[in-house]
C-alpha positions in Angstrom: 145.3 180.9 163.9 142.9 181.9 161.1 139.8 180.7 159.3 138.9 180.9 155.6 135.4 182.3 155.1 133.9 182.0 151.6 132.2 185.2 150.5 131.3 184.1 147.0 132.0 181.0 144.9 135.4 182.5 143.8 136.3 184.8 146.8 137.2 183.9 150.4 138.8 185.9 153.2 141.2 184.8 155.9 139.8 185.8 159.3 141.9 186.1 162.5 140.8 185.6 166.1 140.1 189.3 166.8 136.7 191.0 167.3 136.8 192.6 163.9 137.1 189.2 162.3 134.2 187.8 164.4 132.0 190.7 163.4 132.8 190.2 159.7 132.0 186.6 160.0 128.7 187.5 161.7 127.8 189.8 158.9 128.2 186.9 156.4 126.3 184.5 158.5 123.4 186.9 159.0 123.3 187.6 155.2 123.2 184.0 154.3 120.3 183.5 156.8 118.6 186.6 155.3 118.7 188.2 158.7 119.2 191.7 157.2 118.7 193.7 160.4 121.2 191.6 162.3 123.7 191.9 159.5 123.3 195.7 159.6 123.8 195.7 163.4 127.0 193.7 163.0 128.2 196.2 160.4 127.4 199.1 162.8 129.4 197.4 165.6 132.2 196.8 163.2 132.2 200.5 162.4 132.3 201.4 166.1 135.2 199.0 166.6 137.1 200.6 163.7 136.8 204.1 165.2 137.9 202.9 168.6 
């Protein structure tokens, strides 16, 4: 199962059902809502997830 998430008018990404995909989705949602600190926190969590 996957979900298409529009990033810009011409670009979208396919997200899976893992934590990395959820965090990427959260970053986009927070940015659209202009919740910059929340977007940064989701990016930090994503970085932690990437390093294990």
